[in-house]
One Martini backbone bead per residue (centre of mass of N, CA, C, O) as a GRO file, in nm:
protein
  230
    1UNK     BB    1   0.547   4.112   7.366
    2UNK     BB    2   0.593   4.017   7.715
    3UNK     BB    3   0.549   3.692   7.704
    4UNK     BB    4   0.691   3.346   7.707
    5UNK     BB    5   0.585   3.029   7.740
    6UNK     BB    6   0.514   2.699   7.705
    7UNK     BB    7   0.181   2.769   7.613
    8UNK     BB    8   0.217   3.098   7.604
    9UNK     BB    9   0.124   3.426   7.500
   10UNK     BB   10   0.185   3.777   7.594
   11UNK     BB   11   0.000   4.082   7.537
   12UNK     BB   12  -0.044   4.392   7.475
   13UNK     BB   13  -0.266   4.670   7.498
   14UNK     BB   14  -0.441   4.966   7.508
   15UNK     BB   15  -0.493   4.842   7.788
   16UNK     BB   16  -0.310   4.826   8.083
   17UNK     BB   17  -0.539   4.611   8.225
   18UNK     BB   18  -0.507   4.447   7.944
   19UNK     BB   19  -0.461   4.124   7.801
   20UNK     BB   20  -0.314   3.899   7.558
   21UNK     BB   21  -0.383   3.555   7.490
   22UNK     BB   22  -0.182   3.290   7.347
   23UNK     BB   23  -0.229   2.963   7.229
   24UNK     BB   24  -0.036   2.683   7.207
   25UNK     BB   25   0.092   2.356   7.088
   26UNK     BB   26   0.291   2.329   7.291
   27UNK     BB   27   0.470   2.065   7.474
   28UNK     BB   28   0.531   1.983   7.823
   29UNK     BB   29   0.750   1.796   8.053
   30UNK     BB   30   0.929   1.772   8.325
   31UNK     BB   31   1.032   2.068   8.328
   32UNK     BB   32   1.103   2.054   7.998
   33UNK     BB   33   1.234   1.771   7.911
   34UNK     BB   34   0.968   1.738   7.752
   35UNK     BB   35   0.893   1.773   7.400
   36UNK     BB   36   0.617   1.910   7.191
   37UNK     BB   37   0.315   1.840   6.993
   38UNK     BB   38  -0.039   1.940   7.001
   39UNK     BB   39  -0.275   1.935   6.789
   40UNK     BB   40  -0.501   2.195   6.888
   41UNK     BB   41  -0.452   2.266   7.191
   42UNK     BB   42  -0.479   2.575   7.211
   43UNK     BB   43  -0.779   2.593   7.130
   44UNK     BB   44  -0.890   2.408   7.350
   45UNK     BB   45  -0.775   2.548   7.606
   46UNK     BB   46  -0.908   2.818   7.558
   47UNK     BB   47  -1.210   2.726   7.554
   48UNK     BB   48  -1.215   2.574   7.821
   49UNK     BB   49  -1.122   2.796   8.008
   50UNK     BB   50  -1.345   3.005   7.944
   51UNK     BB   51  -1.582   2.827   8.024
   52UNK     BB   52  -1.494   2.776   8.323
   53UNK     BB   53  -1.463   3.069   8.417
   54UNK     BB   54  -1.763   3.146   8.375
   55UNK     BB   55  -1.877   2.941   8.573
   56UNK     BB   56  -1.716   3.037   8.826
   57UNK     BB   57  -1.824   3.324   8.834
   58UNK     BB   58  -2.124   3.237   8.890
   59UNK     BB   59  -2.004   3.087   9.172
   60UNK     BB   60  -1.787   3.316   9.302
   61UNK     BB   61  -1.522   3.309   9.117
   62UNK     BB   62  -1.273   3.506   9.056
   63UNK     BB   63  -1.139   3.628   8.743
   64UNK     BB   64  -0.945   3.722   8.443
   65UNK     BB   65  -1.171   3.720   8.255
   66UNK     BB   66  -1.313   3.882   7.956
   67UNK     BB   67  -1.245   3.776   7.635
   68UNK     BB   68  -1.316   3.605   7.346
   69UNK     BB   69  -1.168   3.631   7.019
   70UNK     BB   70  -1.067   3.330   6.966
   71UNK     BB   71  -0.947   3.016   6.962
   72UNK     BB   72  -0.651   3.154   7.081
   73UNK     BB   73  -0.782   3.429   7.192
   74UNK     BB   74  -0.755   3.635   7.501
   75UNK     BB   75  -0.891   3.843   7.735
   76UNK     BB   76  -0.725   3.985   8.029
   77UNK     BB   77  -0.648   4.059   8.330
   78UNK     BB   78  -0.415   4.223   8.493
   79UNK     BB   79  -0.163   4.044   8.678
   80UNK     BB   80  -0.006   3.937   8.975
   81UNK     BB   81   0.154   3.663   9.023
   82UNK     BB   82   0.138   3.414   9.243
   83UNK     BB   83   0.418   3.203   9.341
   84UNK     BB   84   0.174   2.972   9.345
   85UNK     BB   85   0.105   2.644   9.328
   86UNK     BB   86  -0.218   2.484   9.313
   87UNK     BB   87  -0.306   2.161   9.448
   88UNK     BB   88  -0.577   1.950   9.376
   89UNK     BB   89  -0.695   1.641   9.538
   90UNK     BB   90  -0.917   1.344   9.493
   91UNK     BB   91  -0.700   1.146   9.361
   92UNK     BB   92  -0.466   0.924   9.320
   93UNK     BB   93  -0.169   1.054   9.146
   94UNK     BB   94   0.122   1.067   9.024
   95UNK     BB   95   0.326   1.224   9.244
   96UNK     BB   96   0.171   1.127   9.488
   97UNK     BB   97   0.199   0.820   9.447
   98UNK     BB   98   0.512   0.825   9.432
   99UNK     BB   99   0.586   0.973   9.700
  100UNK     BB  100   0.386   0.766   9.892
  101UNK     BB  101   0.346   0.470   9.777
  102UNK     BB  102   0.081   0.464   9.595
  103UNK     BB  103  -0.185   0.402   9.430
  104UNK     BB  104  -0.381   0.459   9.182
  105UNK     BB  105  -0.731   0.560   9.262
  106UNK     BB  106  -0.762   0.691   9.536
  107UNK     BB  107  -1.029   0.796   9.717
  108UNK     BB  108  -1.086   1.068   9.892
  109UNK     BB  109  -1.261   1.198  10.154
  110UNK     BB  110  -1.079   1.451  10.103
  111UNK     BB  111  -0.941   1.706   9.979
  112UNK     BB  112  -0.633   1.820   9.874
  113UNK     BB  113  -0.347   2.041   9.945
  114UNK     BB  114  -0.094   2.215   9.747
  115UNK     BB  115   0.227   2.371   9.740
  116UNK     BB  116   0.424   2.554   9.499
  117UNK     BB  117   0.711   2.697   9.388
  118UNK     BB  118   0.726   2.929   9.130
  119UNK     BB  119   1.027   2.776   8.998
  120UNK     BB  120   1.214   2.654   8.748
  121UNK     BB  121   1.508   2.641   8.869
  122UNK     BB  122   1.382   2.457   9.125
  123UNK     BB  123   1.127   2.275   9.030
  124UNK     BB  124   0.878   2.340   9.198
  125UNK     BB  125   0.866   2.323   9.507
  126UNK     BB  126   0.748   2.215   9.786
  127UNK     BB  127   0.527   2.392  10.009
  128UNK     BB  128   0.423   2.589  10.274
  129UNK     BB  129   0.274   2.848  10.431
  130UNK     BB  130   0.528   2.925  10.597
  131UNK     BB  131   0.716   2.953  10.359
  132UNK     BB  132   0.555   3.170  10.206
  133UNK     BB  133   0.587   3.381  10.430
  134UNK     BB  134   0.900   3.384  10.450
  135UNK     BB  135   0.917   3.456  10.124
  136UNK     BB  136   0.687   3.661  10.047
  137UNK     BB  137   0.452   3.547   9.843
  138UNK     BB  138   0.235   3.584  10.077
  139UNK     BB  139  -0.021   3.639  10.270
  140UNK     BB  140  -0.223   3.510  10.499
  141UNK     BB  141  -0.483   3.616  10.363
  142UNK     BB  142  -0.423   3.513  10.078
  143UNK     BB  143  -0.400   3.213  10.144
  144UNK     BB  144  -0.690   3.182  10.242
  145UNK     BB  145  -0.823   3.273   9.981
  146UNK     BB  146  -0.701   3.059   9.798
  147UNK     BB  147  -0.811   2.813   9.942
  148UNK     BB  148  -1.110   2.885   9.918
  149UNK     BB  149  -1.112   2.905   9.599
  150UNK     BB  150  -1.001   2.621   9.541
  151UNK     BB  151  -1.232   2.455   9.679
  152UNK     BB  152  -1.461   2.583   9.515
  153UNK     BB  153  -1.359   2.495   9.239
  154UNK     BB  154  -1.379   2.193   9.299
  155UNK     BB  155  -1.680   2.175   9.357
  156UNK     BB  156  -1.777   2.275   9.080
  157UNK     BB  157  -1.611   2.083   8.891
  158UNK     BB  158  -1.696   1.807   8.992
  159UNK     BB  159  -1.997   1.838   8.915
  160UNK     BB  160  -1.959   1.906   8.617
  161UNK     BB  161  -1.801   1.639   8.536
  162UNK     BB  162  -1.987   1.422   8.642
  163UNK     BB  163  -2.218   1.498   8.430
  164UNK     BB  164  -1.972   1.403   8.203
  165UNK     BB  165  -1.817   1.140   8.286
  166UNK     BB  166  -1.595   1.283   8.486
  167UNK     BB  167  -1.301   1.261   8.667
  168UNK     BB  168  -1.156   1.473   8.909
  169UNK     BB  169  -0.850   1.419   9.021
  170UNK     BB  170  -0.667   1.680   8.940
  171UNK     BB  171  -0.519   2.022   8.993
  172UNK     BB  172  -0.399   2.338   8.867
  173UNK     BB  173  -0.342   2.660   9.015
  174UNK     BB  174  -0.364   3.020   8.958
  175UNK     BB  175  -0.290   3.338   9.105
  176UNK     BB  176  -0.392   3.692   9.124
  177UNK     BB  177  -0.331   4.042   9.127
  178UNK     BB  178  -0.476   4.317   9.126
  179UNK     BB  179  -0.427   4.643   9.162
  180UNK     BB  180  -0.612   4.629   9.444
  181UNK     BB  181  -0.540   4.309   9.548
  182UNK     BB  182  -0.719   4.118   9.424
  183UNK     BB  183  -0.805   3.786   9.418
  184UNK     BB  184  -0.754   3.576   9.125
  185UNK     BB  185  -0.814   3.366   8.878
  186UNK     BB  186  -0.574   3.217   8.664
  187UNK     BB  187  -0.471   3.117   8.368
  188UNK     BB  188  -0.572   2.767   8.357
  189UNK     BB  189  -0.830   2.522   8.237
  190UNK     BB  190  -0.717   2.195   8.145
  191UNK     BB  191  -0.562   1.914   8.015
  192UNK     BB  192  -0.286   2.038   8.121
  193UNK     BB  193  -0.398   2.096   8.448
  194UNK     BB  194  -0.568   1.826   8.438
  195UNK     BB  195  -0.719   1.534   8.561
  196UNK     BB  196  -0.888   1.306   8.341
  197UNK     BB  197  -1.145   1.058   8.391
  198UNK     BB  198  -1.329   0.819   8.295
  199UNK     BB  199  -1.584   0.695   8.489
  200UNK     BB  200  -1.586   0.399   8.358
  201UNK     BB  201  -1.281   0.338   8.220
  202UNK     BB  202  -1.037   0.543   8.314
  203UNK     BB  203  -0.959   0.706   8.096
  204UNK     BB  204  -0.729   0.922   7.973
  205UNK     BB  205  -0.804   1.301   7.926
  206UNK     BB  206  -0.486   1.408   7.908
  207UNK     BB  207  -0.144   1.484   7.947
  208UNK     BB  208  -0.061   1.189   8.018
  209UNK     BB  209  -0.049   1.089   7.724
  210UNK     BB  210   0.219   1.245   7.680
  211UNK     BB  211   0.398   1.174   7.925
  212UNK     BB  212   0.337   0.834   7.874
  213UNK     BB  213   0.296   0.744   7.579
  214UNK     BB  214  -0.030   0.658   7.497
  215UNK     BB  215  -0.164   0.816   7.297
  216UNK     BB  216  -0.424   0.993   7.167
  217UNK     BB  217  -0.408   1.299   7.248
  218UNK     BB  218  -0.597   1.460   7.062
  219UNK     BB  219  -0.851   1.291   7.124
  220UNK     BB  220  -0.872   1.364   7.423
  221UNK     BB  221  -0.905   1.669   7.394
  222UNK     BB  222  -1.153   1.657   7.209
  223UNK     BB  223  -1.336   1.504   7.409
  224UNK     BB  224  -1.334   1.729   7.627
  225UNK     BB  225  -1.459   1.947   7.454
  226UNK     BB  226  -1.727   1.800   7.404
  227UNK     BB  227  -1.810   1.765   7.708
  228UNK     BB  228  -1.801   2.074   7.780
  229UNK     BB  229  -1.935   2.218   7.502
  230UNK     BB  230  -2.034   2.026   7.237
   0.00000   0.00000   0.00000
């Protein structure tokens, strides 16, 4: 094992350019202040992530996905993670609504993008592109590539989920550099990293059920798996 995070373990393989990711059932919120377990979450997030990564690849978004090995294990390309969390928002919710004093559920005319500095000790503070350049987190060219790929990901995923009666409210992305410097989508796309609302009832089908003690967390994750994969 090379690394263990809040939701995943990463292992070396025989190929130095390929890693194995194992998805756990551990759940955290509020920068690790709230901890728990969501039974079956790891398997759902693994399968959902891999399904979405393959769809995005077909639409021209390069990813680190290589091969799904089991319900919880996947091979991925080794990347150097760019320490920027990229948040795309289509509808006001969560920290955006709280920060700017607006109600949840406002549909934006255009999607917004935010960057946060991926640093647990600092609480992942919001930063802008100028800060990222000053801190040498990424080059100007890399930031432009990341923005382009993030908005493309949003375009593809919004249409995909709309067809499944799900509103894609907002989501977090991470990107990494391959050995040759190519920027690719990494990490995961799942109910852990996206806000999903049922298009008709606006029922939350994501990690907010855990964050806000709404109950039926496992049912929400299972429902998303059904809608995405069938």
